[in-house]
C-alpha positions, 0 to 999 in steps of 0.5 A: 060509462060514457066519459062525455056524459060524465064531464061537468057533472062532478065527482058523483058522476064519475063514481056513480052508486049504481053504474049504467052499462050499455044494453042494460035496462033501467030496471035491471040490477047488477048481481055479483055472482060467485064465479063458481056459480057461473057456467059456459054455454054448452052449445057455444060454437066458438072453440078458439080463444086467442090466449094472448088476448085473453091474457091481456084482458085478464090483466086489464080486469086485474087493474080496472075490474070488469067494465061490462057485466056478463049477461046470464040466465038461471038454469033449473039446477041453480047455476047461471049460464053465460049468454054474453061474456064468455071471454070475460069469464075465461079471463077472470078465471086466469086471475082467480077472480072470486066473483063477476058482475052479472045481469040476470035475464030470463030467456026461453031456450030458443031465445037463449040460443039465438041471442048467444049466436048473434052476440058471438057474431058481433065480436070482432075476434070471431073466426071466419069459420066460426062466423060461417057456422053461426050463420048456418045455425041461424038459418037452419034453426031459426028460420032466417033467410039470408036476406033477413039475416043480413038485415038483422046483423047489419051485414050485406047479403053477399057477405053472408053468402061468401062466408057460408061458402067457407063451409064447403072447404075440405077438412084439411083447408078448414084446419089451415084456416083454424091454424091461421095459415089461410085467410078467408080470402085465400080459402075463397080462391081455393073454392073457386077451383072445382078440381081437388088437384088444382085446389091442392096446388093452389094451397101449396103455393099460398103456403110456400110462397106466402101469396097475397089474396090477390096473387092467390086469385090470379093463380086460381084463375090461371089454373082454371083456364089451364083445365078448360084448355086441357084435352080430355084424357084418353082411355086408360092403356089397359082398356086399349089393349083389351079392346085391340085384343077383342078386335083381333079375336072377332076378325079371326073368328069371322074372317073380316076386319072388325073395329071397336070404338068406345070403351068396355061398357059402351061403344060400337062394333063395325065389321067391314065386308068388300062384296056380296060373298063376304056379306053372305058368309058373315050372315051365315056365320052370325046366324049359325052362332045364334042357332048354336046358342 
């Protein structure tokens, strides 16, 4: 209940017989359901719930009760699946609460999935990777464009795009994000580097020296410039030895200097001659070998 609305309306306004909650329609009723009847959404994409914050919420519920009812929908089995309010549900379990106030609504499966995703996205404690996974699911399953999704959620399109980029991270960096050791800004700096070796160097520097996001971005920029200025690697030494050996064998066989350029898969063979006799002898040898074959 909004305290400003209650001021000046007497004790009955402070202790209403039928409380009104944000997002609740005037015709809806609050049902107090046994916590054993309530089940979590099996498609819930959130996996990380801050234990400390859950404990704080549980203590608040112990002292003041559940200030906002859960939104649930009845399943064919007679249970009530959570649409919104899983943190309240988990916190209530911590203090063995017997029942929870709920608003029961009817949704189609598609509506249920979409509403659950959007409700989770709006929570402040949602992790960046969880947010990215929710965006991807809304784009892939419900036909949103990034522009439409940004409008629906009240966020900018660049925010949607930058958050989705986090899903391109390698598993080891996603794990570091989930553990709270890398922020989303750090992760985007890592993603700015294409070379996995430079990504690993940057991640190690962030962790070892506790770099800020700005420092990580500057280091990423330097690593990128280093790669662009670095000369291309020469052919492996083993290939060079093999090519020199082939040149010697051809030279010995033909009696004329031979030079191979390229690699063992593709390149050019140049045989040098000094006069007409050299050329005539070379042609005879080549044609003779072709005839022998």
